[in-house]
C-alpha positions as CSV (number, residue, x, y, z in Angstrom):
1,M,0.0,0.0,0.0
2,E,1.3,3.5,-0.8
3,V,0.2,6.6,1.2
4,T,0.7,10.2,0.1
5,I,0.2,13.2,2.3
6,A,0.4,16.4,0.2
7,D,0.6,20.1,1.0
8,F,1.4,20.1,4.7
9,G,3.8,22.3,6.7
10,V,6.0,22.0,9.7
11,E,7.2,24.7,12.1
12,A,10.0,24.4,14.7
13,E,11.4,26.7,17.3
14,V,14.9,26.5,18.8
15,N,14.9,28.5,22.0
16,T,18.6,28.2,22.8
17,L,20.9,28.5,19.8
18,M,24.7,28.7,20.2
19,L,27.0,28.6,17.2
20,N,30.8,28.7,17.5
21,A,33.1,29.5,14.5
22,S,36.7,30.3,15.2
23,I,36.7,33.3,17.5
24,F,33.0,34.2,16.8
25,Q,30.1,33.0,18.9
26,V,26.4,33.5,18.0
27,L,23.8,33.3,20.7
28,G,20.0,33.5,20.1
29,S,17.0,31.5,19.0
30,A,15.7,30.3,15.6
31,K,12.3,29.8,14.1
32,I,12.2,27.4,11.1
33,S,9.2,26.6,8.9
34,L,8.7,24.4,5.9
35,K,5.6,24.9,3.7
36,S,4.0,22.7,1.0
37,I,5.7,19.4,1.8
38,K,4.7,16.2,0.1
39,C,5.4,12.9,1.9
40,T,5.0,9.5,0.1
41,M,5.6,6.2,1.8
42,G,4.8,2.6,1.4
43,L,3.2,0.6,4.2
44,A,3.5,-3.2,4.5
45,M,1.2,-5.2,6.8
46,T,3.1,-7.7,9.0
47,T,3.0,-9.2,12.5
48,Q,5.0,-8.5,15.6
49,K,5.7,-11.0,18.4
50,L,5.3,-9.7,21.9
51,P,7.6,-10.9,24.8
52,D,4.8,-13.1,26.1
53,G,4.6,-14.9,22.7
54,R,1.4,-13.3,21.3
55,L,1.3,-12.2,17.7
56,L,-0.2,-8.8,16.8
57,P,-0.7,-7.0,13.5
58,A,1.9,-4.3,12.7
59,V,2.6,-1.8,9.9
60,E,6.1,-1.4,8.5
61,P,7.0,1.8,6.5
62,Y,9.3,1.6,3.5
63,N,10.4,3.9,0.6
64,I,9.8,7.1,2.5
65,S,10.3,10.3,0.4
66,L,9.9,13.9,1.3
67,D,9.5,16.5,-1.5
68,F,9.6,20.2,-0.9
69,D,10.8,23.4,-2.7
70,E,13.7,25.1,-1.1
71,D,11.9,28.4,-1.6
72,N,9.3,27.2,1.0
73,I,11.9,27.1,3.8
74,D,12.0,30.1,6.1
75,V,14.7,30.5,8.8
76,D,14.4,33.4,11.2
77,L,17.3,34.0,13.6
78,I,16.8,36.1,16.6
79,G,19.6,37.2,18.9
80,D,22.8,39.3,19.1
81,V,24.5,41.3,16.3
82,W,26.3,38.2,14.9
83,T,22.9,36.6,14.4
84,E,22.1,39.3,11.9
85,V,25.3,38.6,10.0
86,V,24.5,34.9,9.8
87,D,20.9,35.8,8.7
88,L,22.4,37.7,5.8
89,F,24.4,34.6,4.7
90,T,21.3,32.5,5.0
91,A,19.5,34.7,2.6
92,L,22.4,34.6,0.2
93,L,22.6,30.8,0.3
94,K,18.9,30.4,-0.5
95,S,19.2,32.6,-3.6
């Protein structure tokens, strides 16, 4: 069986972010969101054996793929002045 979930989004927030590069240290937080994700996966029906010997039905996923456009990724960095510099590089890398 194949299952497809289309056009969903994910948001994550990192409250304590610390990056070290050479003599520079960036402190802050980050908000990351992905929009318009498509997930396709296969599901196989199987059984699982419990420690007491009973058999129960189970589902095993296989061939999982995630498709998304890199333009639908938003990264917002919040923090000190170095965070602003890193945020500039993030914008340049996405273009």
